[in-house]
C-alpha positions in Angstrom: -25.6 -0.3 -5.0 -22.0 -0.3 -5.1 -19.4 2.7 -4.9 -18.9 4.1 -8.0 -15.2 4.6 -9.6 -14.8 8.2 -8.6 -15.7 7.3 -5.1 -13.2 4.5 -5.1 -10.7 6.6 -6.3 -11.3 9.3 -3.8 -11.0 6.5 -1.1 -7.3 5.8 -2.3 -5.0 6.5 1.1 -8.0 6.3 3.5 -7.7 4.1 6.2 -9.0 0.4 5.5 -11.5 0.8 7.9 -13.1 3.7 6.7 -13.4 2.1 3.2 -15.3 -0.9 4.8 -17.8 1.1 6.4 -18.5 2.9 3.1 -18.4 -0.2 1.1 -20.8 -1.7 3.7 -23.2 1.4 4.0 -23.8 1.7 0.1 -24.7 -1.6 -0.1 -27.7 -1.0 2.5 -28.8 2.7 1.7 -31.9 4.1 0.0 -29.9 7.1 -0.3 -27.3 7.0 -2.8 -24.1 8.8 -2.0 -20.9 10.0 -3.4 -17.4 10.4 -1.4 -16.5 14.0 -2.2 -13.1 13.9 -0.6 -10.9 11.6 1.4 -7.0 12.6 1.9 -6.1 16.1 1.8 -2.9 17.8 1.2 -1.8 20.4 3.9 -2.3 23.0 1.1 -5.7 22.3 0.3 -6.7 21.9 4.4 -5.0 25.7 4.5 -7.3 26.7 2.1 -10.3 25.4 3.7 -9.5 26.9 6.6 -8.9 30.3 5.0 -12.2 30.1 3.6 -14.0 29.0 6.5 -15.0 25.7 5.6 -12.8 24.1 8.0 -11.8 25.3 11.5 -8.3 23.1 11.8 -5.4 22.6 10.4 -5.3 19.1 12.3 -7.8 17.3 10.1 -8.2 13.6 10.0 -8.4 14.4 6.5 -4.7 14.7 6.4 -3.7 11.4 7.7 -6.7 9.3 5.7 -8.7 9.1 8.9 -11.7 10.8 7.8 -14.1 11.1 4.6 -16.7 13.5 3.3 -19.7 12.0 1.8 -22.8 13.5 0.0 -26.2 12.1 -1.0 -27.2 11.9 -4.6 -30.5 12.6 -5.7 -30.9 11.9 -9.5 -27.2 12.0 -9.8 -26.9 15.3 -8.0 -25.3 16.3 -4.9 -27.7 17.4 -2.2 -27.2 19.6 0.9 -30.6 19.1 2.7 -30.1 18.2 6.1 -32.7 15.6 6.2 -31.3 13.7 3.7 -27.7 13.6 5.9 -29.5 12.4 8.9 -31.2 9.4 6.8 -27.6 8.7 5.6 -26.2 8.8 8.9 -28.8 6.2 9.9 -27.2 3.8 7.5 -23.4 4.7 8.1 -23.7 4.3 11.8 -25.3 1.1 11.6 -22.9 -0.2 9.1 -19.9 0.6 11.3 -21.4 -0.9 14.2 -22.1 -4.1 12.3 -18.7 -3.8 11.2 -17.2 -3.3 14.6 -15.8 0.1 13.8 -16.3 3.2 15.8 -16.9 6.2 13.9 -17.8 9.9 14.4 -20.2 12.1 12.4 -19.7 15.7 11.8 -23.4 16.3 12.0 -23.5 15.4 15.6 -20.9 17.7 16.7 -22.3 20.7 19.2 -20.4 23.1 17.1 -19.5 23.9 13.4 -22.0 21.2 12.4 -20.2 19.3 9.2 -22.9 17.0 7.7 -20.6 15.6 5.1 -17.7 14.4 7.4 -17.2 11.2 9.0 -13.9 10.4 10.7 -12.4 7.5 12.8 -12.1 8.7 16.4 -8.5 10.0 17.8 -8.8 7.7 20.9 -9.1 4.4 18.9 -7.0 5.5 15.7 -4.3 8.0 17.1 
């Protein structure tokens, strides 16, 4: 599999290391996925905070250091957590193989965010 046109467009402005991870992961996964969002404007981030979909105005999406992805089943975005866990295994392994540190929002202790992946602040200030 390869990233589709829409996913590639949504990766414009995203840090090249994240692009490498997701380009690698799509070639390995049994669960197809799509990029929902890469770069965000401050206005969009404010709207997401206001709606409760995000908790911060310091999102890594604002700087191109985060991507949201979702599994696709029969061409439809799915929200079932087991699919995100399956996808996470592939993405984490792709990142490890590429030597790129990555954090998954689904691993956070509070406000679990299954679609969210970001480059760590420590290595990518």
